[in-house]
C-alpha positions as CSV (number, residue, x, y, z in Angstrom):
1,M,243.8,85.9,-79.1
2,I,244.4,82.7,-77.5
3,D,247.3,80.2,-78.1
4,V,246.5,76.9,-76.5
5,E,249.8,75.4,-77.4
6,R,251.8,78.2,-75.7
7,R,249.2,78.7,-73.0
8,C,248.7,82.4,-73.5
9,I,246.2,85.0,-74.0
10,Y,246.7,88.2,-75.8
11,I,244.2,91.1,-75.2
12,H,244.0,92.8,-78.4
13,Q,244.0,96.7,-77.8
14,R,243.2,98.5,-81.1
15,K,245.9,100.7,-82.8
16,T,248.7,99.3,-80.4
17,A,250.2,96.8,-83.1
18,G,247.8,94.2,-82.2
19,S,247.2,92.8,-85.5
20,S,250.8,92.6,-86.2
21,I,251.4,90.7,-82.8
22,I,248.5,88.3,-83.5
23,S,249.7,87.5,-87.0
24,A,253.2,86.9,-85.6
25,F,251.5,83.8,-84.0
26,G,250.5,82.5,-87.6
27,L,246.9,83.4,-87.0
28,T,244.5,85.0,-89.4
29,P,241.3,87.1,-88.8
30,K,239.3,84.2,-90.2
31,Q,240.2,82.0,-87.3
32,E,238.2,82.1,-84.0
33,A,241.4,82.1,-81.9
34,W,242.5,85.6,-83.5
35,H,239.2,87.1,-81.9
36,R,239.0,85.3,-78.5
37,F,239.5,87.5,-75.5
38,N,240.0,90.6,-77.7
39,D,237.7,92.7,-75.6
40,G,239.6,91.8,-72.5
41,V,237.7,92.0,-69.0
42,T,234.9,93.8,-70.8
43,G,234.0,90.7,-73.0
44,E,231.8,87.7,-72.5
45,A,234.6,85.3,-73.2
46,W,236.7,86.6,-70.3
47,K,233.8,86.2,-68.0
48,R,233.2,82.7,-69.0
49,R,237.1,81.7,-68.9
50,S,237.6,78.0,-68.0
51,E,239.8,77.2,-65.0
52,E,242.6,76.2,-67.3
53,D,242.3,79.6,-69.4
54,K,242.6,81.3,-65.9
55,R,246.1,79.8,-65.6
56,Y,247.4,81.0,-69.1
57,F,249.9,83.8,-69.4
58,V,248.1,87.1,-70.2
59,F,249.5,90.0,-72.2
60,S,248.6,93.0,-74.0
61,S,250.0,96.1,-75.7
62,V,249.6,99.8,-74.9
63,R,250.5,102.8,-76.6
64,N,251.0,106.6,-75.6
65,P,247.3,107.7,-75.7
66,F,248.0,110.7,-77.6
67,D,249.7,109.0,-80.5
68,R,247.0,106.3,-80.4
69,L,244.4,109.0,-80.7
70,I,245.9,110.5,-83.6
71,S,246.5,107.0,-85.3
72,A,242.9,106.0,-84.6
73,W,241.4,109.4,-85.8
74,R,243.3,109.2,-89.3
75,Y,242.6,105.5,-89.5
76,L,238.8,105.5,-89.1
77,P,236.6,106.6,-92.1
78,E,234.0,108.1,-89.7
79,T,236.5,110.4,-88.1
80,R,239.4,111.2,-90.5
81,E,237.6,114.0,-92.2
82,R,236.4,115.7,-89.0
83,P,238.7,118.1,-87.3
84,L,240.5,116.8,-84.1
85,L,238.6,119.2,-81.9
86,D,235.4,118.1,-83.2
87,V,236.2,114.4,-82.6
88,L,237.3,115.2,-79.1
89,L,234.3,117.2,-78.3
90,D,231.9,114.5,-79.8
91,P,233.8,111.3,-79.9
92,P,232.5,107.9,-80.8
93,R,230.6,106.2,-78.0
94,K,230.0,102.8,-79.4
95,G,231.0,100.2,-82.1
96,H,234.1,100.0,-84.0
97,A,235.2,103.7,-83.9
98,Y,234.7,103.5,-80.0
99,R,236.8,100.5,-79.8
100,H,239.7,102.1,-81.9
101,L,239.6,105.7,-80.8
102,T,237.6,106.4,-77.6
103,R,237.7,103.4,-75.3
104,P,240.5,103.6,-72.7
105,Q,243.2,101.1,-73.0
106,V,242.9,100.4,-69.2
107,A,239.3,99.3,-69.6
108,L,240.1,96.2,-71.2
109,L,242.8,95.4,-68.6
110,R,241.6,96.3,-65.2
111,D,239.7,93.7,-63.3
112,P,236.5,95.4,-62.3
113,E,236.4,93.7,-58.8
114,S,239.9,94.1,-57.7
115,G,241.1,97.0,-59.7
116,A,244.4,95.2,-60.6
117,L,245.7,94.7,-64.2
118,V,244.9,91.4,-65.3
119,T,248.0,91.1,-67.6
120,D,251.3,89.3,-66.8
121,D,253.3,91.5,-69.2
122,L,252.7,94.5,-71.5
123,I,254.2,95.3,-74.8
124,R,254.6,99.0,-75.3
125,F,254.0,100.1,-78.9
126,E,257.0,102.3,-78.7
127,T,259.3,99.4,-77.9
128,R,257.2,96.8,-79.5
129,Q,259.9,94.5,-80.9
130,T,262.1,94.2,-77.9
131,D,259.0,93.7,-75.6
132,F,257.5,91.0,-78.1
133,D,260.9,89.3,-78.0
134,R,260.8,89.2,-74.2
135,V,257.0,87.8,-74.4
136,C,258.2,85.2,-77.0
137,A,261.1,84.0,-74.7
138,R,258.5,83.7,-71.9
139,I,256.1,81.6,-73.8
140,G,258.4,79.6,-75.9
141,L,257.8,81.2,-79.3
142,A,260.7,81.6,-81.6
143,P,261.5,85.3,-82.0
144,R,260.5,86.7,-85.1
145,P,260.2,90.2,-86.5
146,L,256.7,91.8,-86.1
147,P,254.9,92.6,-89.4
148,H,253.8,96.3,-89.9
149,L,249.9,95.8,-90.4
150,G,247.2,98.4,-90.1
151,A,249.4,101.3,-90.3
152,G,247.5,104.7,-90.2
153,Q,247.8,107.7,-92.6
154,R,249.3,110.8,-91.0
155,D,251.7,113.5,-91.6
156,G,254.6,113.8,-89.2
157,D,254.8,113.5,-85.4
158,W,251.7,113.0,-83.4
159,R,252.6,116.1,-81.2
160,G,252.1,118.4,-84.1
161,Y,248.3,117.7,-84.2
162,F,247.5,119.1,-80.8
163,D,247.2,122.6,-79.6
164,A,246.3,123.6,-76.0
165,R,242.6,122.8,-76.1
166,T,243.0,119.4,-77.9
167,R,245.7,118.4,-75.7
168,A,243.6,119.3,-72.6
169,L,240.6,117.4,-73.9
170,A,242.8,114.3,-74.7
171,E,244.4,114.5,-71.3
172,A,241.0,114.4,-69.7
173,M,239.6,111.7,-71.9
174,F,242.6,109.4,-71.4
175,G,243.7,110.6,-68.0
176,E,243.5,106.9,-66.6
177,D,245.6,105.5,-69.4
178,L,248.2,108.3,-68.8
179,A,248.3,107.5,-65.1
180,T,248.2,103.9,-65.2
181,F,250.7,103.3,-68.0
182,G,253.2,106.3,-66.9
183,Y,252.8,108.1,-70.4
184,R,253.0,111.8,-70.9
185,F,252.5,114.3,-73.8
186,E,256.3,114.9,-73.8
187,I,257.3,111.3,-74.0
188,G,256.5,109.3,-77.1
């Protein structure tokens, strides 16, 4: 998402309250600004940023990878009927399901040349309203409650979906996210 008036770019991580955050800017998915830069450093738009765009405040959102995995698995029609173990052994490798479930969050945020994160701030899903309020103060957007859009369907806490094997597979799959953003299985 790009907001020219407030000179900011939001890199839309899937299943991290991204649609809620973008809609809080008054945008709808029918508007081009909603989609611009949504693939972060992996997208062509990022590579073609203007010099002006390069001076914009950049933020994104992240979520505990275990929680995000369960949310995406239950959300996606192509995975929700498959056992979690099956999804982890044969995960989506492209397209919509890859972007929502398999693609590491850090893949959108780490500069391929320097290795540094390209964001000026991160909203953590677990503290999304407080973190969004902080970003609003930084960019001059009046604070507002985030809507709850795109909620997944699941029963109970995400930890209950894992056994030792699925946890180990998820830790291997999302190891870089866990290390970069300081998440652990024990911490939601």
